C-alpha positions in Angstrom: 25.7 -4.1 -4.2 24.5 -0.1 -4.9 22.2 1.5 -2.4 19.1 3.6 -3.5 18.6 6.5 -1.3 15.5 7.8 0.5 14.8 10.3 -1.9 14.2 7.3 -5.1 12.0 5.5 -2.2 10.0 8.4 -1.9 9.7 9.2 -5.5 9.1 5.6 -6.0 5.9 6.2 -3.6 4.6 8.9 -4.9 4.7 8.1 -8.3 3.6 4.4 -8.4 2.5 3.1 -4.8 -0.1 5.9 -4.2 -1.4 5.7 -8.2 -2.1 2.2 -7.4 -3.5 2.8 -4.3 -5.7 5.4 -6.1 -6.7 3.0 -8.8 -7.2 -0.3 -6.9 -9.4 1.4 -4.2 -11.6 3.2 -7.0 -11.9 -0.4 -8.7 -13.1 -2.3 -5.1 -15.2 0.2 -4.5 -17.2 -0.2 -8.1 -16.8 -3.9 -8.0 -18.0 -4.2 -4.6 -21.2 -2.2 -5.0 -22.1 -4.1 -8.0 -21.5 -7.7 -6.2 -23.2 -6.0 -3.1 -26.3 -5.8 -5.5 -25.7 -9.8 -6.9 -25.6 -11.1 -4.1 -28.4 -9.7 -2.2 -30.4 -10.7 -5.2 -29.3 -14.0 -4.5 -29.9 -14.6 -0.7 -33.5 -13.6 -1.7 -33.7 -16.5 -4.4 -31.8 -18.8 -2.0 -32.0 -19.3 1.8 -28.5 -20.6 1.9 -26.5 -18.0 0.8 -26.0 -14.8 2.1 -25.3 -11.2 0.6 -21.5 -10.1 0.9 -22.4 -7.1 3.8 -23.0 -9.7 5.8 -19.4 -11.1 6.1 -17.7 -11.1 9.3 -19.3 -9.4 12.2 -22.4 -9.1 10.4 -22.6 -12.9 9.9 -26.4 -13.8 10.4 -25.1 -17.2 11.5 -23.5 -15.5 14.7 -26.3 -12.6 15.5 -27.7 -14.9 18.7 -23.7 -14.7 20.0 -23.4 -11.5 21.8 -20.1 -12.2 23.6 -19.2 -12.8 20.1 -20.5 -9.8 18.8 -19.2 -7.3 21.4 -15.8 -9.1 20.9 -15.7 -8.4 17.4 -17.4 -4.8 18.0 -14.9 -3.8 19.9 -11.7 -4.9 17.8 -13.6 -2.9 14.7 -13.6 0.3 17.0 -9.9 0.0 16.9 -9.0 -0.8 13.7 -9.6 0.9 10.6 -12.7 0.2 8.5 -12.9 -3.1 7.0 -14.8 -5.6 4.4 -14.1 -9.2 5.3 -15.5 -11.0 2.1 -12.8 -9.2 -0.5 -9.4 -11.0 -0.1 -6.4 -12.3 -1.7 -5.6 -16.0 -3.2 -3.7 -18.6 -1.5 -5.2 -19.4 1.7 -6.8 -16.8 0.4 -7.5 -13.6 -0.1 -9.8 -10.6 2.7 -11.0 -7.6 3.4 -11.6 -4.2 3.7 -12.1 -1.5 1.3 -9.0 0.5 2.7 -6.2 -0.9 0.1 -3.7 0.0 2.3 -4.4 -3.6 3.6 -2.1 -6.2 1.5 -4.4 -9.4 0.4 -7.5 -7.6 -1.5 -6.4 -8.6 -4.9 -4.3 -11.1 -7.1 -3.5 -8.2 -9.3 -5.6 -4.8 -9.7 -7.8 -6.5 -12.2 -7.9 -9.7 -10.5 -10.1 -10.4 -7.3 -11.5 -12.8 -5.0 -14.3 -12.1 -3.0 -16.3 -14.5 -0.2 -20.0 -15.1 0.0 -21.1 -16.1 3.1 -23.1 -19.0 3.7 -26.4 -19.2 6.3 -28.2 -22.2 8.3 -24.5 -23.5 10.2 -23.6 -22.7 13.4 -22.2 -24.5 16.3 -19.4 -25.7 14.4 -17.2 -28.4 15.7 -14.2 -30.8 14.9 -14.9 -34.2 13.5 -13.1 -36.9 15.6 -13.5 -40.2 13.2 -11.9 -40.7 9.8 -14.0 -42.8 7.4 -13.4 -43.2 3.4 -15.6 -42.1 0.5 -16.4 -44.0 -2.0 -18.4 -41.5 -4.4 -18.2 -38.8 -7.4 -19.2 -35.5 -7.1 -22.0 -36.4 -9.0 -23.4 -39.5 -6.8 -22.0 -42.2 -8.1 -20.1 -45.0 -6.3 -16.2 -45.7 -6.4 -14.7 -49.2 -6.2 -11.6 -47.2 -4.5 -11.9 -44.1 -1.9 -11.3 -41.0 -2.7 -8.3 -39.5 -1.7 -7.5 -38.0 1.9 -7.7 -33.6 1.5 -4.1 -31.9 1.8 -3.5 -30.1 4.9 -4.7 -26.9 3.5 -8.6 -28.6 3.4 -10.6 -30.9 4.7 -13.9 -32.4 4.7 -17.1 -31.0 5.9 -20.0 -33.2 7.5 -23.2 -31.4 8.2 -23.4 -33.2 11.0 -20.3 -31.1 12.6 -22.6 -28.0 13.1 -25.1 -27.9 16.1 -27.9 -26.3 14.0 -28.0 -26.3 10.0 -31.0 -25.6 8.0 -32.8 -28.6 6.5 -31.6 -27.7 2.7 -28.3 -28.1 3.7 -29.4 -32.0 3.9 -30.8 -31.9 0.5 -28.9 -34.0 -2.4 -28.5 -31.1 -4.4 -25.5 -30.5 -2.0 -25.2 -33.3 0.4 -23.6 -36.9 -0.1 -23.6 -39.1 2.4 -23.6 -36.5 4.9 -20.7 -34.6 3.2 -21.4 -31.3 2.1 -19.4 -31.1 -1.4 -18.1 -27.8 -2.7 -18.6 -29.0 -6.0 -22.1 -29.3 -5.7 -22.4 -25.9 -3.8 -20.6 -24.3 -6.1 -22.6 -25.8 -9.2 -26.4 -24.5 -7.0 -24.4 -21.3 -7.0 -23.0 -20.6 -10.1 -27.1 -21.3 -11.5 -27.8 -18.7 -8.9 -25.2 -15.7 -10.3 -26.5 -17.0 -13.9 -30.0 -16.0 -13.1 -29.6 -13.1 -10.8 -27.5 -11.4 -13.6 -30.7 -10.8 -15.6 -32.7 -10.3 -13.3 -30.9 -7.8 -11.4 -30.1 -5.9 -15.3 -26.5 -6.4 -14.7 -25.7 -8.4 -17.7 -23.9 -4.7 -18.9 -22.1 -5.5 -16.5 -21.2 -9.1 -15.2 -20.3 -11.7 -17.0 -19.5 -15.5 -15.9 -16.7 -16.9 -17.5 -16.1 -20.3 -18.8 -14.1 -22.4 -16.1 -12.4 -25.8 -16.3 -13.2 -26.7 -12.7 -15.8 -25.9 -10.6 -14.9 -22.3 -9.5 -17.3 -19.3 -10.5 -15.6 -16.2 -12.2 -17.3 -13.3 -13.2 -15.6 -10.5 -15.2 -16.9 -7.3 -13.9 -16.8 -3.6 -15.9 -16.0 -0.8 -14.2 -15.4 2.3 -15.0 -11.7 2.1 -15.9 -11.3 -1.5 -16.8 -12.6 -5.2 -16.4 -12.0 -7.1 -13.6 -12.1 -10.8 -13.2 -13.6 -11.9 -9.5 -13.5 -15.3 -8.4 -17.0 -15.5 -5.8 -16.3 -18.3 -3.4 -19.1 -19.7 -1.1 -17.8 -19.6 2.8 -18.7 -21.3 5.9 -17.3 -18.5 8.2 -16.0 -20.0 11.7 -15.8 -17.3 14.2 -15.9 -19.5 17.4 -12.8 -21.9 17.4 -9.3 -22.7 16.0 -8.7 -25.7 13.8 -6.7 -28.0 15.5 -4.2 -28.8 12.6 -3.2 -24.8 12.8 -0.3 -25.5 15.5 0.6 -22.1 15.4 2.7 -20.6 17.0 4.8 -23.0 16.8 7.1 -22.1 19.9 7.2 -19.3 21.9 8.3 -16.0 19.6 8.6 -12.2 19.9 6.7 -11.3 16.8 3.7 -11.8 17.5 3.0 -10.3 21.1 1.3 -12.8 23.1 -1.3 -10.5 23.2 -2.0 -10.4 19.5 -1.5 -14.5 19.3 -4.5 -14.8 21.6 -6.4 -12.3 20.0 -5.7 -14.2 16.4 -6.7 -17.4 17.7 -10.0 -15.9 19.1 -11.2 -14.7 15.4 -11.7 -18.2 14.0 -11.2 -19.3 10.3 -13.4 -20.1 7.8 -14.0 -23.0 5.0 -13.5 -22.0 1.0 -15.6 -24.1 -1.7 -13.1 -23.5 -4.1 -12.1 -27.7 -5.0 -14.3 -30.8 -5.9 -14.4 -32.5 -2.2 -12.4 -31.0 0.0 -13.2 -27.5 1.9 -9.8 -24.8 1.6 -9.1 -23.4 4.8 -8.6 -19.4 5.4 -7.3 -17.2 8.0 -8.5 -14.1 6.2 -9.5 -12.3 10.1 -6.3 -13.4 11.9 -4.2 -12.3 9.0 -6.1 -8.6 8.9 -5.2 -9.0 12.5 -1.3 -9.9 12.2 -1.4 -6.5 9.9 -2.7 -3.9 11.9 -0.6 -2.4 13.7 2.3 -3.5 11.9 4.6 -0.6 12.6 3.2 0.4 15.9 7.4 0.4 17.0 7.5 2.9 14.2 9.1 0.7 12.0 8.8 0.6 7.8 7.4 -3.3 7.8 4.1 -1.8 5.8 6.2 0.7 3.5 8.5 -2.4 3.0 5.6 -4.2 1.8 4.0 -1.7 -0.2 7.2 -0.9 -1.6 7.7 -4.7 -2.4 4.2 -5.7 -3.9 4.6 -2.5 -6.5 7.7 -4.1 -7.9 6.2 -7.4 -8.3 3.7 -5.8 -9.9 6.0 -3.4 -12.4 8.6 -5.5 -12.9 9.0 -8.7 -11.3 5.7 -10.4 -12.0 3.2 -8.6 -13.7 0.1 -9.4 -15.5 -3.5 -10.1 -14.6 -2.7 -13.5 -13.8 0.7 -13.8 -11.6 2.4 -16.3 -10.7 3.0 -14.8 -7.3 0.4 -12.3 -5.7 -0.2 -10.0 -3.2 -1.0 -13.3 -0.9 2.6 -14.8 -1.0 4.3 -11.2 -0.4 2.2 -11.3 2.7 3.1 -14.3 3.6 7.2 -13.8 3.4 6.5 -10.3 5.1 5.1 -12.9 8.2 7.9 -14.5 8.5 10.4 -11.9 8.2 8.5 -10.2 10.7 8.9 -13.1 13.0 12.9 -13.7 12.5 13.7 -10.3 12.6 11.4 -9.6 15.6 13.2 -6.5 17.4 12.0 -2.5 16.3 15.8 -1.7 15.3 15.5 -4.3 12.4 12.7 -2.6 10.5 14.3 1.2 11.4 16.5 1.5 7.8 14.5 0.6 5.1 17.2 -0.4 2.9 18.4 -2.8 5.0 14.6 -4.2 5.9 13.9 -3.9 2.4 16.5 -6.0 0.8 16.1 -8.3 3.4 12.6 -8.8 2.4 13.3 -9.5 -1.0 16.0 -12.2 -0.5 13.5 -13.7 1.9 11.4 -13.6 -1.1 14.0 -14.6 -3.6 15.0 -17.4 -1.8 11.6 -18.7 -1.5 11.0 -18.6 -5.4 14.2 -20.3 -5.9 13.4 -23.2 -4.4 9.8 -23.0 -5.0 8.8 -23.3 -2.0 6.8 -21.0 0.5 5.6 -22.3 3.9 2.0 -21.2 4.7 2.0 -19.5 7.9 -0.8 -21.0 9.8 -0.3 -24.3 8.4 3.6 -25.3 8.4 3.5 -28.5 6.0 1.9 -26.6 3.2 3.8 -25.4 0.6 2.0 -22.1 -0.8 4.0 -22.7 -4.1 3.6 -26.3 -4.9 0.9 -26.0 -7.8 3.1 -23.0 -9.8 4.6 -23.0 -12.7 7.7 -24.0 -12.2 9.3 -21.7 -15.3 7.5 -18.8 -14.4 8.9 -19.2 -10.7 12.7 -19.5 -12.5 11.9 -16.6 -14.3 10.5 -14.3 -10.8 13.1 -15.5 -9.3 15.9 -14.3 -12.0 14.1 -10.7 -12.4 14.9 -10.5 -8.2 18.2 -11.7 -8.8 19.0 -8.5 -10.9 17.5 -6.2 -8.6 19.3 -7.6 -5.5 22.5 -7.2 -8.1 21.3 -4.0 -8.7 18.3 -2.4 -6.8 17.3 0.4 -8.7 13.6 1.7 -8.2 12.1 2.4 -12.0 10.0 5.7 -12.5 9.1 4.8 -16.2 
């Protein structure tokens, strides 16, 4: 295996990584401004939806929880700025306008933005299992709807101690369940109307979709960006029971960081017909914070790997491997190699990370970091994965950075 030099790495970072940072930062800023305007208009039209500026600490659902607000404020004073609504897919994708964050974009022209819902507070886990015999249109079924996979769950309005009356209405509720497909239908109509009322027709176009998800094309000064807009129930007050993490005592992350991560809760995203998808965006953000306080090169490895993925291994606007997959690979590798000395030498650390990625892609298996029985590559196109695996194998045989 022919090693690359420190000069090769620095040249690659200067010519490729920093340029990407600039271009994507600009795109995120422009998209965020447009979607902020759009979702503000939506919030005026419908009480159940908030503007994206109300994500995280600014969510109106937690304004009457001073202890939680104080905790989050203290954390944010110590951290670099972040925007909770912009994220990556996979469990998906979620924060900041500071593009050193890893999981904001699927690709430079593909984003996911969560839109916080209003009027659902005091969440608690559902303890009683029961069968559902309805379609998303409310028709009766003879056999029950399948149970959700580990990354998903049902959501009943009675799981919240406080809920707006609008969440009990038939346009989003069937037999007490909040149905993602119905929420998305309501949301899509609001998006279409608000684009017109905000005079954004020249900048935003609703894309056709075979599923109920809402995707729009946003025109920026440089290019067109595809954005998935996802209604989200933010649950900052508890950690889901099914996320049994950490699985055992580990040296990474520290116990202090584990407590911090779990104190930030999780979100539920409307991205399918019946079931809500669990999302751990705040937890993942905290794990990425201070990753190299010991002087290591973890983030440097991540940024270079992400750039290589976009340039060589898995290019294109809809990649089979996203930044979220790379972040998950990084988490597992940090856990396996927790010592400072494991991240002192960039060539060794970087190749170790690429080898882990190659193994996961070759086996079509990448375990979710918080939900051990969830394979993030379960529904990925296997031919596309095999192609990426072959490119990774070529690189591992001859690790050279292409500056063309």
